[in-house]
C-alpha positions in Angstrom: 0.0 0.0 0.0 1.3 3.4 -0.9 1.9 6.1 1.7 -0.9 8.2 0.5 -3.4 5.3 0.8 -2.3 4.6 4.3 -2.8 8.3 5.4 -6.2 8.4 3.6 -7.2 5.1 5.3 -6.2 6.6 8.7 -8.3 9.8 8.0 -11.3 7.6 7.1 -10.9 5.5 10.2 -10.7 8.5 12.5 -13.8 10.1 10.9 -16.2 7.3 11.8 -18.2 7.1 14.9 -17.0 10.6 16.1 -19.5 10.6 19.0 -18.3 7.3 20.3 -14.7 8.4 20.0 -15.5 11.7 21.8 -17.4 9.9 24.6 -14.5 7.5 25.1 -12.0 10.5 25.1 -14.1 12.3 27.6 -14.1 9.2 29.8 -10.3 8.9 29.6 -10.3 5.7 27.7 -7.1 4.2 26.2 -6.8 4.4 22.4 -6.9 0.6 22.1 -10.2 0.6 23.9 -11.6 3.3 21.7 -10.7 1.4 18.5 -12.1 -1.7 19.9 -15.4 0.0 20.7 -15.5 1.5 17.2 -14.9 -1.9 15.6 -17.7 -3.4 17.7 -20.0 -0.5 16.7 -19.3 -1.3 13.1 -19.8 -5.0 13.5 -23.1 -4.4 15.3 -24.3 -1.6 12.9 -24.6 0.8 15.7 -26.0 4.3 14.9 -23.3 6.7 13.7 -24.1 9.0 16.8 -23.7 6.2 19.3 -21.8 7.1 22.3 -21.7 3.8 24.4 -23.3 0.4 24.6 -25.5 -0.5 27.5 -25.2 -3.7 29.4 -28.3 -5.0 27.6 -26.4 -4.5 24.3 -28.3 -1.4 23.1 -26.2 1.5 21.7 -27.1 4.8 23.3 -26.9 7.8 21.0 -25.8 11.4 21.6 -29.4 12.6 21.5 -30.3 10.2 24.4 -27.6 11.6 26.8 -29.5 13.6 29.5 -26.6 15.4 31.1 -26.1 18.9 29.6 -22.5 19.0 30.6 -21.7 15.6 29.1 -23.4 16.5 25.8 -21.5 19.8 25.8 -18.1 18.2 26.4 -18.8 15.5 23.7 -19.9 18.1 21.2 -16.8 20.1 21.7 -14.6 17.0 21.2 -16.5 16.0 18.0 -16.0 19.4 16.6 -12.2 19.0 17.2 -12.3 15.7 15.3 -13.5 17.3 12.0 
């Protein structure tokens, strides 16, 4: 794979599931955990705005987060990922 293709693939990988990535960053998760959660979200066809997976297996979306502070923090992080 050429260098350009590798960089393009990395950009694509970082642009998916931004809300999930932002939530994990807000929670202080390790990068390996973040990538594992993104891969799981892909496998399970989670909504693009998913932020975490409940114990019952349901993906909670950004719109369902009730804490104004958490929503604000996630939103700011998402904007920085663009």
